[in-house]
C-alpha positions in Angstrom: 24.0 -75.3 22.3 26.1 -76.2 24.8 23.2 -79.3 26.1 23.6 -80.6 22.1 27.0 -80.8 22.4 27.2 -82.7 25.9 24.1 -85.2 24.2 26.3 -85.6 21.2 29.4 -86.5 22.9 27.8 -88.9 25.3 26.2 -90.8 22.5 30.2 -91.1 20.8 31.3 -92.2 24.4 28.6 -94.5 24.7 29.7 -96.3 21.1 33.0 -96.5 22.3 32.4 -98.9 25.2 31.0 -101.0 22.5 33.7 -101.4 19.7 34.8 -104.5 20.3 33.0 -107.8 19.1 31.0 -110.2 21.8 31.6 -113.9 22.2 28.5 -114.8 19.8 29.9 -112.3 17.3 33.0 -114.5 17.5 31.1 -117.0 17.0 29.2 -116.2 14.0 32.2 -115.2 12.3 33.8 -118.4 13.0 30.9 -120.3 11.5 31.1 -118.0 8.2 34.7 -117.7 7.8 34.4 -121.8 7.9 31.8 -122.2 5.1 33.4 -119.8 3.1 37.0 -122.0 3.6 34.5 -124.8 2.5 33.3 -123.3 -0.5 37.0 -122.1 -1.5 37.8 -125.9 -1.0 35.4 -127.2 -3.4 36.1 -124.8 -6.1 40.3 -125.3 -5.8 39.8 -129.5 -6.0 37.1 -129.2 -8.7 38.3 -130.7 -11.8 38.5 -128.0 -13.7 40.2 -125.3 -11.8 42.7 -127.9 -10.3 43.7 -129.3 -13.9 44.0 -125.3 -14.6 46.1 -124.9 -11.6 48.7 -127.7 -12.8 49.2 -126.4 -16.0 50.1 -123.4 -14.8 52.1 -124.4 -12.4 53.7 -126.9 -15.0 54.7 -123.7 -17.6 55.5 -121.8 -14.5 58.6 -124.3 -13.8 59.3 -125.2 -17.4 59.8 -121.3 -18.0 63.8 -120.8 -18.7 65.7 -118.1 -16.8 
C-alpha cells in the first residue's frame, strides 16, 4: 500500500513540474488568438452586422432619460 501511495505522489509531483506552457505552446496560442480575432473582425465589419450595430447604438442614444 505504501509503495502505491509513493508512486502516486511521485506522479503528481511530475505533473506539477510541467504545469506551465512552453514557448511553442505560447506561439500556437498566439496564432490561434490572432486567427480568431481576424474572423471576429470580418464578422463585425460585414454589412448586416455593421448596420445592426449602428441601429442599436442610434436607438440607445435616442432613448429618453
